C-alpha positions in Angstrom: 4.2 16.8 2.1 2.3 13.8 0.8 -1.4 14.3 0.3 -3.4 11.0 0.7 -6.5 10.9 -1.3 -9.8 9.2 -0.5 -8.9 6.1 -2.6 -5.9 5.1 -0.5 -7.9 5.8 2.7 -10.7 3.6 1.5 -8.1 0.9 0.7 -6.7 1.0 4.2 -10.2 1.0 5.8 -10.9 -2.2 3.8 -7.7 -3.7 5.1 -8.8 -2.9 8.6 -12.1 -4.6 8.0 -10.5 -7.6 6.5 -8.1 -7.9 9.5 -11.0 -7.6 11.9 -12.8 -10.4 9.9 -9.7 -12.6 10.3 -9.7 -12.1 14.0 -13.4 -13.0 14.2 -12.6 -16.1 12.1 -9.9 -17.1 14.6 -12.2 -16.4 17.6 -14.8 -18.6 15.9 -12.3 -21.4 15.4 -12.3 -21.4 11.6 -9.8 -23.8 10.1 -6.2 -22.8 9.2 -6.7 -22.9 5.5 -9.5 -20.3 5.6 -7.6 -18.0 7.9 -4.4 -18.3 5.9 -6.4 -17.6 2.7 -7.8 -14.4 4.2 -4.3 -13.4 5.5 -3.0 -13.8 2.0 -5.7 -11.5 0.7 -4.8 -8.9 3.3 -1.1 -9.1 2.3 -2.0 -8.7 -1.4 -4.2 -5.7 -0.6 -1.5 -4.2 1.6 1.0 -4.6 -1.3 -1.4 -2.9 -3.7 -1.8 0.0 -1.2 1.9 0.4 -0.9 2.3 0.4 -4.7 -0.4 3.0 -5.0 1.0 5.3 -2.3 4.5 5.1 -3.9 3.2 5.7 -7.4 1.1 8.8 -6.4 4.1 10.1 -4.4 6.4 9.5 -7.3 4.1 11.3 -9.6 4.0 14.3 -7.3 7.8 14.3 -6.9 8.4 14.1 -10.7 5.9 16.9 -11.4 7.7 19.0 -8.7 11.1 18.2 -10.1 9.9 19.3 -13.6 8.5 22.5 -12.2 11.8 23.1 -10.4 13.8 22.2 -13.5 15.5 19.3 -11.7 16.4 15.9 -12.9 13.8 13.5 -11.4 16.0 10.4 -11.5 16.8 10.6 -7.8 13.1 10.5 -6.9 12.5 7.6 -9.3 15.4 5.6 -7.7 14.1 6.3 -4.2 10.6 5.1 -5.2 12.1 1.9 -6.7 14.1 1.3 -3.5 11.1 1.9 -1.4 9.1 -0.7 -3.3 11.9 -3.2 -3.0 12.2 -2.6 0.7 8.5 -3.1 1.2 8.7 -6.7 0.0 
């Protein structure tokens, strides 16, 4: 089972705040360029959150594989596939 630390939870809360800010901008009639710029920032932050979650999970899986004396290549391949699919 994956354990999500405070760092990733804070990242997601910031994403939530950014998204609410974009909605407010739209309600206030801000121009397209400003809204798209903020949406791009949210997308970038989401990509970083995904990478962080996959990296932490991969680290946990590799450590467990080492403890179980199992080759961790499958876990590494799954992590790479997950990152590719997230794009």
